N, C-alpha and C positions, 0 to 999 in steps of 0.2 A: 365579470368573471374574474376571481384572484389570479395572482401572480402562478402559483401552483397550478391550478387546475389550467391557467392559458399555457404554462411548460409542457402540461402532459398530453394537451391537445395538439401541441406543436412541437413534435419531435424532430430533432437534428436529421437533417438527412444526411446518411451513413456514406455515400460517398465524399462529401463537403466534410464529414468531421475525420474521416480516415486520412484525409489530405492534410488537412490542420494537425492533427496528432503527429504527423511523420515529420512536420516540420517542427513542432514543439520538443519531439523527441531528440530531432537533431540538435536542437539549442540544448537538450539537458545533458547529452553526451558534452559539450561544449563547457555546460557550467561546471560538471564534473571533473575536468581537466584543470580549469580554474581553481576550483577546490584542491585538487591533489596539487598542484603546481605552487600553490600560494601557502598550502599547509592550513588551509582553515578547516575549522571543524562545523559540523551542520548538524543539528536535530531538527526532526519532521517529526509532529506527533499527530495522528491522525484517530480521532474520537468520532463519534456518533451513534445514532440508533442501528440496531441490527439490521441488515439488509441495505443500508443506506448508501453502499459503493464503496465502502474506504476500501476494500481488497481491491477490487477490480482497477480503482485507482492507482494505489501501490502498483500494481502488477505492470500497467502501461508504463509509470514513470521510471521503473527499472528496467524494463524490457532491454533497453539497448546499453545500460549502463555496466560499468565493469565490477562484478560482485566482489571483487579484492578491495575497492574503495567505497563500497556501496553496499550498506548491509540493511536487512528488514529484521525487526528484532519484534518478535510476536512470542510472546511470554507463556508457558503456560500457567495453571493454578500454583500457587506458591506450595513447595514441600512443607512437611512439617516442621524441619530446620528453619525453611525461610521465615516463615510465621514469626519465629521467636526473634527476627531480627528487626534492625530499623527499617520500617517500612520501605522507603528508597531505594534502601541497600541494593536489591537484586536489579532495580533499572539504574543505577549509577554504573554496575560492571558492565552494560552494555553502549555506554555514552563514548562517542568517537576520538580517536586519535586523530593528529594532524592527516590533512588530505582527505578526511572518510567523511561519507554521509551515512545516517544512521535514520532509517525509517521506521517507528514505533506504530506497529500494527496495534492499536489499544495501547495503555502507557500506564502511568503511576495513576491516571484519571479514573481507573478500574474502580478505586475506592471512592469516588464521587459519584460513581453510576450505578453498577452492578451490586457493590459491596453495600452501597447504603441503604439500595430497593431492597437486596434478598435478604438484608439482616447478616452478613459475613462479617460485620466490623460492629464496634461499641460507639455508641453516640461520642464517647469521650475522643476514639481513635479517628472518627468522622471529622470533629470540630478541628483536632488537631491538625488533620491531613489541611484543611483548608487554609491553616494556618502557616503551615510548612511548606506548601507548593510553592506558591508566590516567590516565598525565601530562597527556595533550592533554585528556580530559574533565574531569580535577580544574581544568586552566584554564578550559573552558568554563563549568563549574558554577561557579567562584569569580567569573566574570565575570558570571553572573546568568543565563545561559543554563537552560531547564528542559530536561534531557535524559531521555528515557526509551529503553529499550532492552529489545525483546523478540524471543526466541527462540521460533518456530514448532515444536513437537514433532509429527512424525508417525512413525508405525512402518513397519517395511519392507514390511509386508504392504499397507497401506493406500497406501502411495506408491509400488508397482509398480502397484496399482489403479487408482490415478489416470495413470498414464502410459499405459498401456495404454488409457484412455477416452480421452485426449488423440488419442490415434494413430488412433482410430477418428472424432474428433469434424473435420470439414474447416474447424469454426472456432478449431479450440484447437491444431491440429497446429504451427502457427510456435512454439508453448510448447516444444516438445521439440527439444533438440540432442544431438549426440553427448557434449556435457558435459555434461547434464544425466543421461542414462543412465549415466554413469559412476558417479552414486554411487550405483547398484544392486551394481556389481561391485566398490564399492571404500566398501561400508557401514560397515565395521570402521575402516577408517581414517579416514573423517569422523566415527564417534564419537570415536576418540580426538583427533583434531583438537579437535571440540567439548569435549571435557571439559578437554582441557588450555587452550582458550581460556577457559572458564568460570572455571577456578582464577586463572588470572593475571588477569583483567579483571573479575570481580565484586568492584567495590568499594564501600563503603558510598556514597561520593558519586555511584557511576554502577553500581548493582545491575542484573543480569540479570532478566527477569521472561519465565518461562516460560509459555508459550501452548499447553495442551495442544490437538491441533489433528487429532485422530481426524474429527471432525466437524465442517465448515466452518461451518455456521450457529452452533454454539454457540462456537467458537474468536472468530467476528468480534463476536459479541456481548460475550464476555468482555474482550477486548482493548477495545472502544470504553468500557465500562464502568470498566473501571480505570484508562483514560487520562484520562478524565473524573474519578472519584473522587479520583486521584493529586495531581490539578494544582488546588492551593488556590485557586478562581477565585469571584467572584460574577458569578452569571450575567446577563447583560445582553442586552436586544433591540435588535436594529440599530434605528436611527434610520429612519423611513418618512417620507419627504418628503411635504407636503400635495399630492394630484393637483390641478392645477388645472382647471376648467371650460373647455371647449375655445371660442375667441373664435369671434363670429360670422364668416363669410365675408364676404369685400370684393370678390368677383365676378372673381377671377382664374378663366381659363379652361385646365384642364389640357389638353395635346396628347391626341388620341385614344388609347387604347390599342391599336388595330390595329397601331399601327406599332413597339410595344414586341416583343421577343421572347421568348416565355415558354418554358419547360420544358413537355415533352410531360405530359398528366395520366395518369401512370401509374396512380395510385391510383384515378381513375375505371374504367380498364380492369381492374384486380385485381379493382373491386366488383362492375363488370358480368360478369365469368366466374366470380365466386364465385355471382352470382345464378342464372346459366344451370345452374352446375352442380347447385345446389340445386332449382332446378325440374326438371332432369333427375331426379334422385334421388327427387323427391317423386312423379313421375307414374308 
């Protein structure tokens, strides 16, 4: 049995996963405080197959971070104006300032993936990208930016399973698009594009780190742990200001609550309906 098949057959226990997830999320809060206190700039690139788990990993990483200092950059398709700019220009605008972490939910590597496969760029533009991307990343790193690039890897069987699961889930159907489904019919084209991209842009100053993502629970923990251990930092706890005692009232009389408009208590109706249903099932 291969590694991918073995992981599919041995999903991580949810209780163990949630316990370790909370521990790592607490460490990420401490890492963010170090980034903020020391003025570091951190860029994290998330790439990979459609439905490989990039978005859910980003969600868990940022869940408890301060959004003032940790931003997600998920850029839409370029506008007509942006198409006339230097290709990297609209991504450069989202790079971090001192104390910030920016997580790219897909990045400039769109050109090496979907744009290449779907014919949205010319051969000349594609070849130019493969030359310029490592140079841009070298400039970022030389300027002190901490750069991490993660590729989420998933098998064709697991990807199709996730697509079909999304199609049945009304809460996740929005995540399916015709472009996503092209990744099924163009699997080998995307494989070739990914391999060429890796060969051209996996550099000592900006290496790619592959995240095995057959089991999303494992992949989330693995990328979080790698991020924490690959960035040399001193764990810092946020400074908690002292909570003052509430001063004595000075006799101010507030207007009656009845003149304010409150939202209906839907929660109370749900509780009452549940109580009635429970009473009926037990009688």
